[in-house]
C-alpha positions as CSV (number, residue, x, y, z in Angstrom):
1,X,0.5,-22.8,4.8
2,X,0.2,-24.0,1.2
3,X,-0.8,-22.1,-1.9
4,X,-3.2,-24.2,-4.0
5,X,-5.4,-22.9,-6.7
6,X,-6.9,-24.6,-9.8
7,X,-4.4,-22.6,-11.9
8,X,-1.3,-23.8,-10.1
9,X,1.9,-23.5,-12.2
10,X,2.4,-26.3,-14.6
11,X,5.9,-27.4,-15.6
12,X,6.6,-29.3,-18.8
13,X,8.5,-32.5,-18.0
14,X,9.3,-35.0,-20.7
15,X,6.5,-33.9,-22.8
16,X,3.8,-33.8,-20.1
17,X,2.7,-31.0,-17.9
18,X,3.0,-31.5,-14.1
19,X,1.3,-29.5,-11.5
20,X,3.5,-27.7,-8.9
21,X,2.6,-26.9,-5.3
22,X,4.7,-24.4,-3.4
23,X,4.6,-24.0,0.4
24,X,6.1,-21.7,3.1
25,X,9.8,-20.8,2.6
26,X,10.2,-23.0,-0.5
27,X,11.8,-21.1,-3.3
28,X,9.5,-20.7,-6.4
29,X,11.4,-21.6,-9.5
30,X,10.6,-20.3,-12.9
31,X,12.2,-21.5,-16.2
32,X,10.8,-18.3,-17.8
33,X,12.3,-15.9,-15.1
34,X,15.2,-17.8,-13.6
35,X,16.6,-14.6,-11.9
36,X,13.3,-14.3,-9.9
37,X,14.0,-15.6,-6.3
38,X,10.8,-15.5,-4.2
39,X,9.2,-17.8,-1.6
40,X,5.5,-18.3,-0.9
41,X,5.9,-16.4,2.4
42,X,7.5,-13.4,0.6
43,X,4.7,-13.2,-1.9
44,X,2.0,-13.5,0.8
45,X,3.7,-10.9,3.0
46,X,3.9,-8.4,0.1
47,X,0.4,-9.1,-1.1
48,X,1.6,-9.7,-4.7
């Protein structure tokens, strides 16, 4: 299962924004909240 929405997270890489796609048990990384450790499945299970 993949999460894809027109507002997918963008990450600034070398001056350009790149779209990020997260799936299943992949850990979602956040430069803003580095202590946050969640996967797509955890978010979908909790309904966040």
